[in-house]
C-alpha positions as CSV (number, residue, x, y, z in Angstrom):
1,M,-105.7,-47.4,59.0
2,P,-103.4,-44.3,58.7
3,V,-99.9,-44.9,57.5
4,P,-97.3,-43.4,59.9
5,A,-95.2,-40.7,58.5
6,P,-91.5,-41.6,58.0
7,R,-89.2,-40.3,60.7
8,P,-86.9,-37.6,59.7
9,V,-83.2,-38.7,59.2
10,G,-80.9,-36.8,61.4
11,P,-77.4,-35.6,60.4
12,A,-75.7,-38.4,62.4
13,A,-77.6,-41.0,60.3
14,R,-76.9,-39.4,57.1
15,C,-73.2,-39.0,58.0
16,S,-73.1,-42.7,59.0
17,A,-74.6,-43.8,55.7
18,V,-72.1,-41.7,53.7
19,L,-69.1,-43.0,55.8
20,F,-70.2,-46.7,55.5
21,S,-71.3,-46.6,51.9
22,P,-69.7,-49.2,49.5
23,W,-67.7,-46.6,47.6
24,S,-66.4,-44.9,50.8
25,R,-65.2,-48.3,52.0
26,L,-63.5,-48.9,48.6
27,S,-61.9,-45.5,49.0
28,L,-60.7,-46.5,52.4
29,L,-59.1,-49.7,51.0
30,A,-57.4,-47.8,48.2
31,V,-55.9,-45.4,50.7
32,L,-54.7,-48.3,52.9
33,L,-53.0,-50.0,50.0
34,A,-51.4,-46.8,48.7
35,A,-50.0,-46.0,52.2
36,A,-48.7,-49.7,52.5
37,A,-47.0,-49.5,49.0
38,T,-45.5,-46.2,49.9
39,T,-44.1,-47.4,53.2
40,V,-42.6,-50.5,51.5
41,A,-41.0,-48.4,48.8
42,L,-39.5,-45.8,51.1
43,H,-38.4,-47.9,54.1
44,E,-38.0,-51.5,52.5
45,P,-38.9,-53.5,55.7
46,Q,-38.1,-56.7,54.0
47,Q,-34.4,-55.8,54.4
48,L,-34.7,-56.1,58.1
49,I,-35.3,-59.9,57.6
50,A,-33.2,-60.3,54.5
51,Q,-30.1,-58.8,56.1
52,G,-29.5,-60.7,59.2
53,W,-32.6,-60.0,61.4
54,R,-32.8,-62.3,64.4
55,P,-36.1,-62.7,66.3
56,P,-35.8,-62.0,69.9
57,L,-37.4,-65.4,70.8
58,T,-36.3,-68.9,70.1
59,G,-37.9,-72.2,69.2
60,G,-41.6,-72.1,68.4
61,G,-41.9,-68.6,69.6
62,A,-39.4,-67.4,66.9
63,L,-41.3,-69.3,64.1
64,A,-44.7,-67.8,65.3
65,L,-43.2,-64.3,65.4
66,F,-41.7,-64.6,61.9
67,A,-45.0,-66.1,60.6
68,L,-46.8,-63.0,62.1
69,A,-44.2,-60.6,60.5
70,Y,-44.4,-62.4,57.3
71,G,-48.3,-62.2,57.2
72,L,-48.4,-58.5,58.0
73,G,-45.6,-57.9,55.5
74,T,-47.3,-59.7,52.6
75,A,-50.7,-57.9,53.4
76,A,-48.6,-54.7,53.2
77,L,-47.4,-55.7,49.8
78,V,-43.9,-56.7,50.8
79,P,-42.5,-59.1,48.1
80,R,-42.9,-62.6,49.0
81,P,-39.7,-64.1,47.3
82,V,-37.5,-62.1,49.6
83,L,-39.4,-63.3,52.7
84,N,-39.2,-66.8,51.4
85,L,-35.5,-66.6,51.0
86,A,-35.2,-65.1,54.4
87,S,-37.2,-67.8,56.1
88,G,-34.8,-70.4,54.7
89,A,-31.8,-68.5,55.8
90,L,-33.0,-68.1,59.3
91,F,-34.7,-71.3,60.2
92,G,-33.4,-73.8,57.5
93,A,-35.4,-75.5,54.8
94,A,-38.0,-77.4,56.7
95,L,-38.8,-75.0,59.5
96,G,-38.3,-72.1,57.1
97,T,-40.9,-73.6,54.7
98,A,-43.4,-74.2,57.5
99,A,-43.0,-70.6,58.9
100,A,-43.4,-69.1,55.4
101,V,-46.4,-71.2,54.5
102,A,-48.1,-70.1,57.8
103,G,-47.2,-66.4,57.0
104,T,-48.5,-66.8,53.5
105,V,-51.9,-68.1,54.6
106,L,-52.0,-65.4,57.3
107,G,-51.3,-62.6,54.8
108,A,-53.7,-64.0,52.2
109,G,-56.4,-64.2,54.8
110,L,-55.9,-60.6,55.9
111,A,-55.9,-59.3,52.3
112,F,-59.0,-61.5,51.5
113,G,-60.8,-60.1,54.6
114,L,-59.9,-56.4,53.8
115,G,-61.0,-56.8,50.2
116,R,-64.3,-58.6,51.1
117,L,-65.2,-56.1,53.9
118,L,-64.1,-52.8,52.2
119,G,-64.3,-53.5,48.3
120,Q,-66.7,-56.4,47.5
121,D,-70.0,-54.4,47.7
122,A,-68.7,-51.6,45.5
123,L,-66.9,-53.8,42.8
124,R,-69.5,-56.6,42.4
125,P,-71.9,-54.5,40.4
126,L,-69.1,-53.6,38.0
127,L,-68.6,-57.4,36.9
128,R,-70.6,-57.0,33.7
129,G,-68.0,-57.6,31.0
130,R,-67.8,-61.1,29.4
131,W,-64.3,-61.9,30.8
132,L,-65.0,-60.4,34.3
133,A,-68.3,-62.3,34.6
134,A,-66.7,-65.5,33.5
135,G,-63.8,-65.1,36.0
136,D,-66.3,-64.4,38.7
137,R,-68.3,-67.4,38.0
138,Q,-65.2,-69.7,38.0
139,L,-64.0,-68.3,41.3
140,S,-67.5,-68.4,42.8
141,R,-68.6,-71.9,41.8
142,R,-65.1,-73.7,41.7
143,G,-63.4,-71.7,44.3
144,F,-60.9,-74.4,45.6
145,R,-59.8,-75.5,42.1
146,S,-59.5,-72.1,40.7
147,M,-57.5,-70.7,43.6
148,L,-55.3,-73.7,43.6
149,V,-54.4,-73.2,39.9
150,L,-53.7,-69.5,40.7
151,R,-51.3,-70.5,43.6
152,V,-49.4,-73.1,41.6
153,L,-48.9,-71.1,38.3
154,P,-45.9,-68.8,38.4
155,G,-46.1,-65.1,37.6
156,I,-49.5,-64.4,39.1
157,P,-49.0,-61.5,41.7
158,F,-50.0,-62.6,45.2
159,A,-51.8,-59.5,46.1
160,V,-53.8,-59.4,42.9
161,S,-55.1,-62.9,43.3
162,N,-56.0,-62.2,46.9
163,Y,-58.1,-59.0,46.3
164,G,-59.5,-60.5,43.1
165,A,-60.8,-63.5,44.9
166,S,-62.3,-61.3,47.7
167,V,-64.6,-59.7,45.1
168,S,-66.1,-63.1,44.1
169,R,-68.3,-65.3,46.3
170,M,-65.6,-67.7,47.1
171,R,-65.9,-69.3,50.5
172,W,-63.3,-68.6,53.2
173,S,-62.5,-72.4,53.6
174,A,-61.8,-72.9,49.9
175,F,-59.7,-69.9,49.6
176,L,-57.5,-70.6,52.7
177,S,-57.1,-74.3,52.0
178,A,-56.2,-73.7,48.4
179,T,-53.7,-71.1,49.4
180,A,-52.0,-73.4,52.0
181,L,-51.8,-76.3,49.5
182,G,-50.8,-74.4,46.4
183,C,-48.1,-72.2,47.9
184,V,-46.0,-75.1,49.2
185,P,-43.9,-76.0,46.1
186,N,-42.8,-72.6,45.3
187,T,-42.3,-71.5,48.9
188,A,-40.3,-74.6,49.7
189,A,-38.0,-73.9,46.6
190,Y,-37.3,-70.4,47.9
191,A,-36.7,-71.6,51.5
192,V,-34.4,-74.4,50.3
193,A,-32.5,-71.8,48.2
194,G,-32.3,-69.4,51.1
195,S,-31.0,-72.1,53.4
196,Q,-28.1,-72.8,50.9
197,A,-27.5,-69.3,50.1
198,S,-24.0,-69.4,51.6
199,T,-23.0,-72.1,49.0
200,P,-24.5,-71.0,45.8
201,T,-22.6,-73.7,43.7
202,S,-24.0,-76.5,45.8
203,P,-26.3,-79.0,43.9
204,V,-29.2,-78.4,46.3
205,F,-29.1,-74.6,45.7
206,L,-28.8,-75.1,41.9
207,V,-31.8,-77.4,41.8
208,A,-33.8,-75.1,44.0
209,S,-33.0,-72.2,41.8
210,A,-33.9,-74.2,38.6
211,F,-37.3,-75.2,40.2
212,I,-38.0,-71.5,40.7
213,A,-36.8,-70.3,37.3
214,V,-38.0,-73.1,34.8
215,P,-41.8,-72.8,35.6
216,G,-41.6,-69.0,35.2
217,M,-39.8,-69.3,31.9
218,A,-42.1,-72.0,30.6
219,A,-45.1,-69.8,31.6
220,A,-43.6,-66.9,29.7
221,V,-42.9,-69.0,26.5
222,V,-46.5,-70.3,26.5
223,A,-47.9,-66.8,26.9
224,W,-45.7,-65.5,24.1
225,R,-46.7,-68.3,21.6
226,R,-50.4,-67.7,22.4
227,R,-49.9,-64.0,21.7
228,A,-48.0,-64.6,18.6
229,R,-50.2,-67.3,17.1
230,P,-52.9,-65.0,15.7
231,R,-50.3,-62.9,13.9
232,G,-48.7,-65.8,12.2
233,S,-51.9,-67.6,11.2
234,G,-52.9,-65.2,8.5
235,A,-52.0,-67.6,5.7
236,P,-55.1,-69.0,4.0
237,A,-56.0,-72.5,4.7
238,G,-55.9,-73.3,0.9
239,A,-52.2,-73.1,1.0
240,A,-52.1,-76.4,2.9
241,G,-54.4,-78.2,0.3
242,R,-57.8,-77.4,1.9
243,P,-59.8,-74.5,0.4
244,T,-61.0,-71.8,2.7
245,D,-64.8,-71.2,3.2
246,Q,-64.4,-68.0,1.3
247,A,-62.8,-69.8,-1.7
248,T,-65.4,-72.4,-1.7
249,D,-68.2,-69.8,-1.7
250,Q,-66.6,-67.9,-4.5
251,A,-66.2,-71.0,-6.6
252,A,-69.9,-71.9,-6.0
253,A,-71.0,-68.3,-7.1
254,E,-68.9,-68.5,-10.3
255,A,-70.5,-71.8,-11.1
256,R,-74.0,-70.4,-10.7
257,G,-73.1,-67.5,-12.8
258,R,-72.0,-69.7,-15.6
259,A,-75.1,-71.7,-15.4
260,V,-77.2,-68.6,-15.7
261,T,-75.3,-66.6,-18.2
262,G,-74.2,-69.4,-20.6
263,P,-75.4,-69.5,-24.3
264,V,-79.0,-70.4,-24.9
265,R,-80.0,-72.2,-28.0
266,A,-82.7,-70.6,-30.0
267,N,-86.0,-72.5,-29.8
268,P,-89.3,-71.0,-31.0
269,R,-91.1,-73.1,-28.4
270,R,-89.3,-71.3,-25.6
271,S,-90.4,-68.2,-23.9
272,P,-88.2,-65.1,-24.6
273,A,-88.3,-64.1,-21.0
274,V,-87.6,-67.5,-19.3
275,S,-85.0,-70.1,-20.4
276,L,-87.2,-73.0,-19.4
277,P,-89.0,-74.9,-22.2
278,V,-92.8,-74.1,-22.7
279,P,-94.9,-77.3,-22.8
280,D,-96.5,-78.1,-26.1
281,R,-100.2,-77.2,-26.4
282,P,-102.6,-80.0,-27.4
């Protein structure tokens, strides 16, 4: 049976293949992120909220509008701490926390979707290093637990964790649920501090500020100690009363050398080439 000849590929099909290739989509993602970062740096849209912005709606509509603006802002790389403080200043501690958490989940979902749609196919083949492969396995197999740890620990950039998780095979449900649960403590602390910003000497403001600062300082101290530990551990273990493996091997080699090169008593019944005794002949 004759095999049909392949159909020629037209210019439109070739152009579509190039435009929708993994590296083209990754380039589009890079352009979008660069444009968002440039817009934030030049216009500082977070100042519209931080400096007395009032939503045109009231009640639930205002909360929904703020959550939408919050999500779009975080997807566009607007700093979350400023938005969290603004949420508390505009709506109070409780409602501000609810609006900020909703906006956080929305912004994380937008970033996760963009990263998965535009960057995953191009970046997954590059996960060949030991650390990258281990991180990918951790996020893919234990998505909820890993993402929850990343959200709770201070000092991890929000955008980096979003786009990093999008490259893995983590499920949407695990990502969004871990984000919603893990961002509550830090977000609530900022919202409480923002609600008490007019009285910075109040006990509530001081406690909220301490809750924000102490975990970050603790994480910095732990990271510094782990980094400095290999430098300060150069002293040999023998100084503490236990010989190192190198010292043990050297002592054993010296003992073998003494056993071989020690004095040998003259004995006519011994072979001149071998130090072992020659058995008597009958």
